[in-house]
VOBADO-475139 format. One record per residue (C-alpha): residue number from 1; residue in three letters; x, y, z. Coordinates in Angstrom, 1 decimal. Example, Ala and Ser with C-alpha at 12.3 -4.5 7.8 and 13.67 -1.06 7.14 Angstrom:
<nodes>
  bati  roke      px      py      pz
     1   Ala    12.3    -4.5     7.8
     2   Ser    13.7    -1.1     7.1
</nodes>
This chain:
<nodes>
  bati  roke      px      py      pz
     1   Met    92.0   108.1    82.9
     2   Arg    92.0   104.6    81.6
     3   Val    93.9   105.8    79.0
     4   Met    96.4   107.6    80.8
     5   Lys    96.9   104.5    83.2
     6   Trp    97.3   101.7    80.1
     7   Ser   100.0   104.3    78.4
     8   Met   102.0   104.9    81.1
     9   Ile   102.0   100.6    81.9
    10   Ala   103.0   100.3    78.4
    11   Leu   106.1   103.0    78.8
    12   Ala   107.6   101.3    82.2
    13   Val   107.0    97.9    80.3
    14   Ser   108.3    98.7    77.1
    15   Ala   111.5   100.7    79.1
    16   Gly   112.5    97.8    80.9
    17   Thr   112.8    95.5    77.6
    18   Thr   114.8    97.6    75.9
    19   Gln   117.1    97.6    78.9
    20   Phe   118.1    94.1    79.4
    21   Ala   121.9    94.2    78.8
    22   Met   122.3    96.8    81.3
    23   Ala   122.4    95.8    85.4
    24   Ser   118.8    96.2    87.0
    25   Ser   117.5    95.4    90.5
    26   Gln   116.7    92.0    89.1
    27   Asp   119.6    91.4    87.7
    28   Asp   121.1    91.9    91.5
    29   Ser   118.2    89.3    93.2
    30   Lys   120.1    87.0    95.6
    31   Gly   116.8    85.1    95.6
    32   Phe   113.4    84.5    97.8
    33   Ile   114.9    83.8   101.3
    34   Glu   117.7    85.4   100.8
    35   Asp   116.7    89.0   100.2
    36   Ser   113.6    88.6   102.8
    37   Thr   113.3    91.3   105.6
    38   Leu   110.5    91.0   108.5
    39   Thr   110.1    94.1   110.9
    40   Ser   108.0    94.8   113.6
    41   Lys   106.3    98.1   114.9
    42   Thr   105.1    98.4   118.6
    43   Arg   103.3   101.6   118.5
    44   Met   101.5   102.9   121.5
    45   Leu    99.0   106.1   121.6
    46   Tyr    97.4   108.2   124.2
    47   Met    95.1   110.8   122.8
    48   Asn    92.4   113.0   124.4
    49   Arg    90.4   115.8   122.8
    50   Asp    88.7   117.9   124.9
    51   Phe    85.6   119.4   123.1
    52   Lys    85.0   123.4   124.2
    53   Asn    81.1   124.6   123.9
    54   Gly    79.1   121.4   125.2
    55   Ala    80.4   120.0   122.2
    56   Gly    81.2   116.0   121.7
    57   Asn    82.0   112.7   120.2
    58   Ile    79.2   110.4   121.1
    59   Ala    75.5   111.4   120.8
    60   Lys    73.0   110.8   123.5
    61   Pro    69.4   108.9   122.2
    62   Gly    67.4   112.3   123.7
    63   Gly    70.6   114.6   122.3
    64   Gly    73.1   115.9   122.7
    65   Phe    76.5   113.7   123.8
    66   Lys    77.6   112.2   126.6
    67   Ser    80.8   114.1   127.3
    68   Gly    82.6   116.8   126.6
    69   Tyr    86.2   114.6   125.6
    70   Ser    86.9   112.0   123.7
    71   Glu    90.0   109.9   125.5
    72   Asp    91.6   106.9   124.5
    73   Trp    94.7   104.6   125.0
    74   Gly    96.2   101.8   122.9
    75   Leu    98.8    99.6   122.2
    76   Ser    99.3    98.4   118.3
    77   Glu   101.7    95.9   117.0
    78   Leu   102.3    95.8   112.8
    79   Leu   104.8    92.9   111.6
    80   Asn   106.0    93.4   107.7
    81   Tyr   107.2    90.3   105.8
    82   Ser   109.1    91.3   102.6
    83   Ser   110.3    88.5   100.8
    84   Gly   112.9    88.7    98.1
    85   Phe   112.5    88.3    94.0
    86   Thr   113.5    84.6    92.9
    87   Gln   115.7    84.7    90.2
    88   Gly   115.5    85.0    86.5
    89   Thr   114.4    87.2    83.9
    90   Ile   110.8    87.7    85.7
    91   Gly   111.7    87.8    89.7
    92   Val   108.6    86.6    91.9
    93   Gly   108.1    87.4    95.6
    94   Val   105.6    88.4    98.1
    95   Asp   104.9    90.6   101.0
    96   Ala   102.8    90.1   104.2
    97   Phe   101.3    91.6   107.1
    98   Ala    99.6    91.1   110.3
    99   Met    98.6    93.2   113.3
   100   Gly    96.7    93.9   115.8
   101   Thr    95.6    96.5   118.6
   102   Leu    95.2    96.4   122.3
   103   Arg    92.7    98.6   124.4
   104   Leu    94.4    99.8   127.2
   105   Asp    91.8   102.5   128.4
   106   Gly    88.8   104.1   126.9
   107   Gly    85.1   103.2   127.7
   108   Ala    81.8   104.1   125.8
   109   Gly    81.0   107.5   126.9
   110   Arg    85.2   108.8   126.0
   111   Gln    85.8   106.9   122.8
   112   Gly    85.7   108.7   119.0
   113   Asn    89.0   109.8   118.4
   114   Gly    89.3   106.6   115.8
   115   Leu    91.6   104.4   117.7
   116   Phe    89.1   101.3   118.2
   117   Ala    85.8   100.1   116.7
   118   Ser    82.6   100.1   118.4
   119   Lys    80.5    97.1   119.7
   120   Ser    76.8    96.7   118.8
   121   Asp    76.5    98.2   122.2
   122   Gly    78.4   100.9   121.6
   123   Ser    81.9   100.0   123.6
   124   Pro    85.0   100.2   121.8
   125   Glu    86.4    97.0   121.0
   126   Asp    89.0    95.2   123.6
   127   Thr    90.8    93.6   120.9
   128   Gln    91.5    94.1   117.1
   129   Ser    93.3    92.4   114.9
   130   Lys    93.9    92.1   110.8
   131   Ala    96.4    90.4   108.2
   132   Gly    96.7    90.3   104.6
   133   Gly    99.3    90.2   101.8
   134   Ala   100.2    90.6    97.9
   135   Ile   102.2    88.9    95.7
   136   Lys   104.8    90.6    93.3
   137   Phe   106.8    90.1    90.1
   138   Arg   109.7    92.8    89.1
   139   Leu   110.8    92.6    85.5
   140   Ser   113.9    95.1    85.3
   141   Asp   113.2    98.0    87.2
   142   Thr   109.6    97.7    87.1
   143   Val   107.5    96.0    89.9
   144   Leu   103.7    94.9    89.3
   145   Lys   102.0    94.4    92.9
   146   Tyr    98.8    92.5    93.8
   147   Gly    96.8    92.4    97.0
   148   Asn    96.9    94.3   100.1
   149   Gln    99.2    96.9   100.2
   150   Phe   100.1   100.0   101.9
   151   Val   100.2   103.2    99.1
   152   Ala   101.4   106.6    99.5
   153   Ser   100.5   108.5    96.4
   154   Pro    99.0   112.0    96.4
   155   Val    96.1   110.8    95.1
   156   Phe    95.5   107.4    96.7
   157   Ser    97.3   107.3   100.3
   158   Thr    96.4   104.7   103.2
   159   Asp    96.6   107.0   106.2
   160   Asp    98.5   105.7   109.1
   161   Ser    97.7   108.5   111.9
   162   Arg    96.1   106.3   114.6
   163   Leu    97.2   102.6   115.9
   164   Leu    97.3   100.8   112.9
   165   Pro    97.4   101.7   109.2
   166   Glu    94.5   101.9   106.6
   167   Val    95.1    98.8   103.7
   168   Ala    94.2    98.6   100.3
   169   Thr    93.2    96.4    98.1
   170   Gly    94.3    96.4    94.1
   171   Thr    97.0    96.2    91.6
   172   Leu   100.1    98.9    91.5
   173   Ile   102.8    99.3    89.0
   174   Thr   106.1   100.8    89.7
   175   Ser   108.5   101.4    87.3
   176   His   112.1   102.8    87.9
   177   Glu   113.6   102.2    84.2
   178   Ile   114.9   106.0    83.6
   179   Lys   117.5   107.2    86.0
   180   Gly   115.5   110.2    87.9
   181   Leu   112.4   109.0    86.5
   182   Glu   109.3   107.0    88.9
   183   Leu   106.1   105.8    86.7
   184   Ser   103.7   104.7    88.8
   185   Ala    99.9   103.1    88.0
   186   Gly    97.0   100.9    89.5
   187   Arg    93.5   100.2    89.9
   188   Phe    92.0    99.6    93.7
   189   Thr    89.0    98.1    94.5
   190   Ala    88.8    98.2    98.2
   191   Ile    90.2   100.0   101.5
   192   Ser    90.0    99.2   105.4
   193   Ser    89.9   102.3   107.4
   194   Gln    92.2   102.3   110.8
   195   Thr    89.6   100.8   112.4
   196   Gly    88.1    98.5   109.7
   197   Met    88.8    95.1   110.1
   198   Tyr    87.0    93.8   107.0
   199   His    87.9    93.7   103.4
   200   Asp    86.3    97.5   102.6
   201   Ser    85.1    99.3   105.6
   202   Leu    86.0   102.6   103.5
   203   His    83.4   101.2   100.9
   204   Leu    85.2   102.6    97.7
   205   Pro    83.6   101.3    94.3
   206   Ala    87.2   101.5    92.4
   207   Ala    89.7   103.8    91.4
   208   Asn    92.5   103.7    88.8
   209   Ile    95.4   106.0    89.9
   210   Ala    98.4   107.3    87.5
   211   Gly   101.5   109.2    88.8
   212   Ala   105.0   110.1    87.3
   213   Thr   108.1   111.9    89.8
   214   Tyr   111.3   113.1    88.0
   215   Gln   114.3   114.5    89.4
   216   Phe   115.4   117.0    87.3
   217   Thr   118.2   118.3    89.2
   218   Asp   120.1   117.6    92.5
   219   Asn   117.4   119.9    93.9
   220   Phe   115.0   120.1    91.6
   221   Val   111.9   117.8    91.7
   222   Gly   108.5   116.9    90.4
   223   Gly   105.4   115.4    90.3
   224   Leu   102.2   114.7    88.2
   225   Ala    99.6   112.2    89.6
   226   Ala    96.0   111.6    88.8
   227   Ser    92.6   109.4    89.9
   228   Asp    89.5   108.4    88.5
   229   Val    86.9   107.0    91.7
   230   Asp    84.4   105.2    90.4
   231   Asp    80.9   107.6    91.0
   232   Tyr    82.6   110.1    93.1
   233   Phe    85.2   112.3    91.5
   234   Lys    88.5   112.8    89.2
   235   Lys    91.3   114.7    90.3
   236   Gln    94.9   115.8    89.6
   237   Tyr    97.4   116.6    91.2
   238   Ile   101.0   118.8    90.7
   239   Asn   103.8   119.1    92.7
   240   Leu   106.9   121.3    92.8
   241   Asn   109.8   121.0    95.1
   242   Tyr   113.1   123.1    94.8
   243   Thr   115.9   123.2    97.1
   244   Phe   118.6   126.3    97.1
   245   Pro   121.5   125.7    98.7
   246   Ile   123.1   129.1   100.2
   247   Asp   126.2   127.3   102.2
   248   Asp   127.4   124.6   104.5
   249   Ser   124.5   125.7   107.1
   250   Gln   122.0   127.5   105.2
   251   Val   119.4   126.0   102.7
   252   Leu   116.0   127.4   101.3
   253   Asn   113.8   125.4    99.8
   254   Phe   110.2   125.9    97.9
   255   Asp   107.6   123.3    98.2
   256   Phe   104.3   123.8    95.9
   257   Asn   101.4   121.1    95.9
   258   Gly    97.7   121.3    93.9
   259   Tyr    94.7   119.6    93.7
   260   Arg    92.0   120.0    90.9
   261   Thr    88.6   117.4    92.1
   262   Ser    85.5   117.4    89.8
   263   Ser    82.9   114.9    90.7
   264   Gln    81.4   112.1    87.8
   265   Gly    79.0   109.8    87.8
   266   Lys    76.3   109.0    90.8
   267   Glu    78.2   112.1    92.5
   268   Leu    78.5   110.3    96.1
   269   Ala    80.7   112.8    97.2
   270   Arg    77.5   115.3    95.9
   271   Asn    78.9   117.9    94.2
   272   Val    82.4   118.3    93.9
   273   Asp    83.8   121.1    92.3
   274   Asn    87.6   122.2    93.9
   275   Lys    90.8   124.0    93.3
   276   Ile    93.3   123.8    96.1
   277   Trp    97.2   124.8    96.3
   278   Ser    99.7   125.7    99.1
   279   Leu   103.2   127.0    98.3
   280   Ala   105.7   126.6   101.6
   281   Ala   108.7   127.9   101.8
   282   Ala   111.3   127.3   104.7
   283   Tyr   115.1   128.6   105.7
   284   Ser   117.2   126.6   107.5
   285   Ile   120.2   127.7   109.4
   286   Gly   121.8   125.5   111.8
   287   Ala   119.8   124.0   113.8
   288   His   116.8   125.9   113.3
   289   Lys   114.3   125.7   110.3
   290   Phe   111.5   129.0   109.5
   291   Thr   108.6   128.3   107.5
   292   Leu   106.4   129.9   105.7
   293   Ala   103.1   128.6   104.2
   294   His   100.1   129.9   102.0
   295   Gln    97.0   127.8   100.5
   296   Arg    93.9   128.5    99.0
   297   Ser    91.0   126.9    98.1
   298   Thr    88.6   127.9    95.4
   299   Gly    85.6   126.6    93.7
   300   Asp    81.9   125.7    94.3
   301   Ser    83.0   123.2    97.1
   302   Tyr    85.2   122.1    99.8
   303   Tyr    88.7   119.4    99.0
   304   Tyr    87.0   116.1    99.6
   305   Tyr    89.1   113.1   100.4
   306   Gly    88.9   109.8   102.5
   307   Val    86.9   107.2   100.1
   308   Asp    90.6   107.5    98.6
   309   Gly    92.2   107.1   101.7
   310   Asp    92.6   109.4   104.4
   311   Gly    96.1   110.2   104.3
   312   Thr    95.5   112.2   100.4
   313   Ile    95.9   115.5   101.5
   314   Phe    99.3   116.1   100.2
   315   Leu    98.8   119.8   101.5
   316   Ala   101.1   122.4   103.7
   317   Asn    98.7   123.3   106.1
   318   Ser    96.8   119.7   106.3
   319   Val    98.0   120.0   110.1
   320   Gln    97.3   117.6   112.8
   321   Tyr    93.3   118.8   113.8
   322   Ser    92.4   120.6   110.5
   323   Asp    93.3   120.9   106.6
   324   Phe    92.1   124.4   106.0
   325   Asn    90.5   123.0   102.8
   326   Gly    86.9   124.8   103.7
   327   Lys    85.1   126.2   100.2
   328   Asp    87.4   129.5    98.9
   329   Glu    89.3   129.0   102.3
   330   Arg    92.9   130.9   102.4
   331   Ser    95.3   130.3   104.8
   332   Trp    98.6   131.2   106.3
   333   Gln   101.1   129.2   108.1
   334   Ala   104.3   130.0   110.6
   335   Arg   106.1   127.3   111.6
   336   Tyr   109.5   126.9   113.8
   337   Asp   111.3   123.9   113.9
   338   Leu   114.6   123.0   116.1
   339   Asn   117.1   120.2   116.1
   340   Met   118.9   120.0   119.9
   341   Ala   121.8   118.1   118.2
   342   Thr   123.6   120.7   117.4
   343   Tyr   123.2   121.9   121.2
   344   Gly   124.1   118.3   122.5
   345   Val   121.1   116.1   122.7
   346   Pro   120.8   114.4   119.2
   347   Gly   117.5   112.5   118.6
   348   Leu   115.6   115.4   120.5
   349   Ser   113.7   117.6   118.3
   350   Phe   111.0   120.6   118.7
   351   Met   108.3   121.8   116.6
   352   Ala   105.4   125.2   117.0
   353   Arg   103.8   126.3   114.4
   354   Tyr    99.9   128.8   114.2
   355   Ile    97.8   128.3   111.0
   356   Thr    94.9   131.0   110.7
   357   Gly    92.4   130.9   107.6
   358   Asp    89.4   132.7   106.8
   359   Asn    87.1   133.7   103.8
   360   Ile    85.3   130.0   104.3
   361   Ser    82.1   130.2   102.3
   362   Thr    79.4   128.9   104.8
   363   Asp    75.0   130.1   104.8
   364   Thr    75.4   131.4   107.7
   365   Gly    78.4   133.7   106.7
   366   Glu    82.3   133.8   106.5
   367   Gly    83.9   130.8   108.5
   368   Lys    87.0   131.6   109.9
   369   Glu    89.4   128.9   111.8
   370   His    92.7   128.9   113.4
   371   Glu    95.0   126.4   114.8
   372   Phe    98.4   126.2   117.2
   373   Asn   100.3   123.2   117.5
   374   Phe   103.3   122.2   119.5
   375   Glu   105.3   118.6   119.3
   376   Ser   108.3   117.5   120.7
   377   Lys   110.0   114.6   120.0
   378   Tyr   113.2   112.2   121.1
   379   Val   114.9   109.0   119.6
   380   Met   117.2   106.7   121.2
   381   Gln   120.3   106.8   119.3
   382   Glu   121.9   104.3   120.7
   383   Gly   121.9   100.5   122.4
   384   Pro   119.5    98.1   122.9
   385   Ala   116.4   100.4   122.4
   386   Lys   117.9   102.1   119.5
   387   Asp   115.4   104.2   117.3
   388   Leu   112.7   103.6   120.2
   389   Ser   110.8   107.5   119.8
   390   Phe   109.0   109.2   122.5
   391   Arg   106.3   111.8   121.2
   392   Leu   104.4   114.6   122.8
   393   Arg   101.4   116.4   120.0
   394   Ser    99.3   118.9   121.0
   395   Ala    96.8   121.3   119.4
   396   Val    94.5   124.1   120.0
   397   Tyr    91.8   124.7   117.5
   398   Arg    89.3   127.3   117.7
   399   Asn    86.8   128.7   114.9
   400   Asn    83.7   130.8   114.8
   401   Gly    80.4   129.6   114.9
   402   Asn    79.7   129.5   111.0
   403   Tyr    82.2   127.3   110.0
   404   Asn    81.3   125.4   113.5
   405   Val    77.9   124.5   111.5
   406   Ala    79.2   123.9   108.1
   407   Ser    81.7   121.2   108.9
   408   Asp    82.4   118.5   111.7
   409   Asn    85.1   120.4   113.1
   410   Thr    84.3   121.5   117.0
   411   Asp    86.9   123.9   118.6
   412   Asn    89.0   121.4   120.7
   413   Asn    92.3   121.3   122.4
   414   Asp    93.7   117.9   121.2
   415   Val    96.6   116.1   123.2
   416   Arg    98.8   113.3   121.8
   417   Ile   101.3   110.9   123.5
   418   Ile   103.1   108.6   121.2
   419   Val   105.7   106.1   122.2
   420   Glu   106.9   103.9   119.0
   421   Tyr   109.6   100.6   118.9
   422   Pro   110.8    99.7   115.3
   423   Leu   112.5    96.7   114.8
   424   Asn   114.5    94.6   112.1
   425   Ile   114.1    91.1   112.6
   426   Leu   115.5    90.2   109.5
</nodes>
């Protein structure tokens, strides 16, 4: 991995030094202040999980759980500042963020949805806050960033599924020197969870990552990525995405994603040996989109992620509650999307999907699981509240007893209400 990492950096730098005569992002720089942006994102999230069969999230000292459901309600604010780059051959800039949460409801007997950290007495924190930043350098169309940052690599991705996003600490270089080609490489030494306000709450030893994405044609994109997480595992990823326009109102899309993961060093994730892939085919016609997807896992273990970010699972059947990534699991998905703009209500959309998985290898026999999701979302289209969104997400998840024993998944009904307001301040 180290050889690949530095080879990609060398390629990016080499490409940058041979194209100074051509127009680049750095040539177009207006300055540190002139190109600055400041954005805010306010999010309110209500989340309820109604666990079945006597399950729950908060264990009692004598055994069992305090309640059969968990319920949290909170508010978060995320401020993001991104400076421009100073003018010259090498531009210098900074990125900074400040974020915090406020608990609106949810006590010690009901928490457990990952919205708030716990105090020493087991009750959820009333407020939490965190701030950080990074310094960045730009040469031509290549950017080197060091510090606290949000990452969206398929082999190292910071999750943003609750009130606040995870934050990684490290170095990332991203190059767009060649038209249609993005190269990236980096090393990260810490990552904080969505409720962990300190530096490295996920206990990441170190992760080296590299990736490349190339736009072969207007309709075909391919990507490769790899990571090396010290004493955990090595991971490789591939993506192929092809869009076939039939006519002005009909489109076919095929999306393939695959991972290979193998443990190394101290094997802190135990013996990880897994290959997993998914293929999704989507047909869009007017306001309607129909999707079928198949996902398959093989090897001596399930697909492992988490220490490399809770968003590091770019697979079709990773949905609201389950990832359908069990050992030897095979799963199918059927999905329907409806965009109401065609019917005179722009900003309103609906989604429904059903996923079923079987053939999961456990010590007690074949595991099976299934999940139904429904989602409705409305985004304000104009006025002072433009881009304010309201979103309802619902999941009904069930599995057989064999898989319930072999995993942390328990039968439950998951309901989330999300109100979000993004605002461009500068």
